[in-house]
C-alpha positions, 0 to 999 in steps of 0.5 A: 241500523235502527231508527235511532242510529239513522237519526243520530247519523243524519244529525251528525250526533256524537257523545252527549248529543246522541244520548239526548237524541235517544231520549227525544226518541223515547219521548216521541215513542213513549210518553207522547204517544208517537209523533201524532201524540206529540203533534196533539201535545203541541196543539193542546199547549197552543204551540201547533204552529211550531211543530207544524213548521218542523213537519212542513217544508218551510223554515223551522220555527224556534222553541224555547227552553221554557216552552219545552218545559211547559210541554213535557213538564218540569219533572220529566225534564229534571229526570232526563237531565239527571239521567244524562248528568246535565242540568235542566237548562243545558238539556232544554237548550240542546233539546231546543236545537235537536227536537226540530231536526229530529221531527224534520227527519221523521217527516220527510215530504212534510207529512206525518207517517201513519201507523207505527212511527218507529217502524215507518221512520226506520224504513224512511230514514234507512232509504234516505241515508242508505243505511 
């Protein structure tokens, strides 16, 4: 089972939710430069405390639809929404719930894995969920 499958399984995703989780993983792995790049993006936009709460073991801070659009850019959000057959408000609404959960699953123990997040994440998630 791949990393995406593990994350989807861990989050109980189905249908459209799986598609959104897949696109979140693509954002993390591609556009954002991995998890470390995503942390840097949040920090550069003044939202480092938000992603730190997702990585750490304390309660996750919320993120708004507007903050997601600010982070990734309206063009990226609109393109993803179009690809998924959704409007951008629906997409960012769902992403605001799913992104913190994905980051939680990718950072067990409250630490960002070093190196290739996709390979390491697959190993970690596979061990955690027995898949």
